[in-house]
C-alpha positions, 0 to 999 in steps of 0.5 A: 820829930813828931812832937816838935812838928805837933808843937810848932803847928799848934796841933793842927794839920799843916794843910787843912788846919783840922785838929790832929787827935792828941795823945792822952799821955802828957808830953807824948806826941800824936801817934802814927794813926793820927799824924803823918810826917810829910816831906813837902818835897818828896824824898825820892825827888829831893834826897838832900832835903830828906831831913831838912826841917823846913821840908817836914810837915805834920799832917793829918791822915786825910780821912782814912778810916773815917766813916760818914765822910759824905762821899761815896767814892772812898778816894774822893773822901781823902784829903791832904797828903793822902789824897795827893798821894793817889794822884799821878806823880806829875800832878803831886807837886805843890808850889807853896810850903806852909812851913816857909815864911815868908811868904805867909801862905795863909794870906793867899787864901780866902773863904766863903760863908759856905766854907769854900776855900778860894784864892785871894784876889789881892795877888797876881794871877801866877800866885793865884794859880799856885793856891788853886793847884794847892786846893785841888791837889790836896782836895781841900774843898771836899764837903766835910772840910767845907762844913767845918770851915762854914761852922767856924764862920757861922759862930763868928757871924752869930757872935758879931750879928749886932754891930761889933766894937773894934775892941771885940773884933780885935779880941776875937782875932787875938783868940783865933791867932794864939794857942790855948793853955795846952799849946793848941790852936783852934781848928781852922784858925786861919778861916777865923783870922780871914773873916775877922780881918775882913771885919776889921777893914769894914769898921 
């Protein structure tokens, strides 16, 4: 189960898109100190979906044990399922499942050059509210994650600072969308995809 989730997600956390530390042993999945199997609908809320694959996500450990996270309050440093687990039960629900397709929830997010995750304005208010709840309940805008996303955008901006060709932007978009030789996606790949798709529309 752990290996399948890791392989299907390209080694990334289903929520924050950070790279989950991989095992040093070939063909072995990340261990439970690096990756958790998250029930999108909590086990106690939906026992029928306990082993439903579409309800299971591979997620990171949410900053537990990481030093220098940039927040003095330990709980404020948590993110993803770890942060959500500290909320009141009535505030833990999410409307958008990353494993469900359609819809492609990646299209519902936008990102600023400072790395802030926002809801795309292309959708109706009700859909934007779902994204805003997801960002808040998973603490996806804590400083470390914003810095990491900003770094991705910064690299692309430097790459494309001269007038880019259509072919080059498409090449970068393909690189951001496809797994590498080891089957791993680039961390925060959806941030790069969003930025490059925006560039394509401007050409």
